[in-house]
N, C-alpha and C positions, 0 to 999 in steps of 0.2 A: 571578522564576524561572519557567522554562518548565514547563508541566504536560502530562501525558499527554492530558488532555482537549483542550487546545489543538491538539495534534498530530493527534488523532483527528478533530477538527473540520475540519482542513485536508485530511486524507486522504479525508474524505467528499466533497470537491469534485473529486477526481481520478477521472475516469470511464474505464473500459475502452472504447475506441472501437469494439470489435466487439460488445460485449454491452450497452453503454449503462447499466451499473450502476457504482456507485463501488467502488473497490478495497477499502475497508474493509468494506462490506456483502458483497462477494464473498468475503471471507476471504482475500484475497491477502497481507495483512500478518500475519505470524506473531508478531513481537516488536517492541517499542519500548523502548529504554533511553535514559534521559537522564542524562548525566554532565556536570553544570555547563551549559556552553553548547554541548555537543556532543550531538547526537541520533543514535543508532544504530538503524536500522530494518532488520529482516530480513523479506524478502518473497519471493513467488514469482510465477509467471505461470500463466495457465490451462493452458498447455502449454509445454514447454521451447522449442519453436520459435515461440512467440508473436511475430508480426511487430511488435506494438505494445510489446513488452517494453522496449527501450531508451528509447522515448519515455516510458513510464510511470515508469521510474527517473529520468529527467531531470526530469519534472514533480514527483515526490516531493522530489527534492533542492531544486529551485527554490522550490516552495511552502512547504516546511517551513522553509527558510532565511529566508523572509520573516517568520517569527514573531519578535516582539521578544524578544531575549535569546538567540536561536540564532545561533551563529557558525560551526558546522560540522555538516554532515549527511553521515553515512556510510550508504550503502545496500548491503546484502549480499543478493544474489539466491541463493536456494537451491531445490533441487528435491526435497529429502528432508526432510520427507515431501512427496509429490506433492499438488497441490491437490485437495481434495475439497469440492465445493460443499455447503452445508447443504441440508436438505430444502426450506427456504423458497426458496433460490436455484434449486434444481432445478425446483421448481414454476413459478417465474417464467420459467425458460428452456424449459419444456415437456419436462423430462427425467424427470418422474414419470408 
């Protein structure tokens, strides 16, 4: 059976190409649901016009689908609530 931890481990390998930090650490993934062999992921981008957005969605689908036991990956992109980086991320990005 697929676990949340396996999915998070994979998401930590997907890096935002503009910020050079992984999407899990950045807080771009809002929700993970596992329904048997289907994984539903709700995520956002750093901005609605993020040029890397489609590439990030493709990488999430591809890499999560490579986990043993995963047959289907659904990715939903949302902008409500808008992305708010944590204080740790803000510090790393020089925003504090």
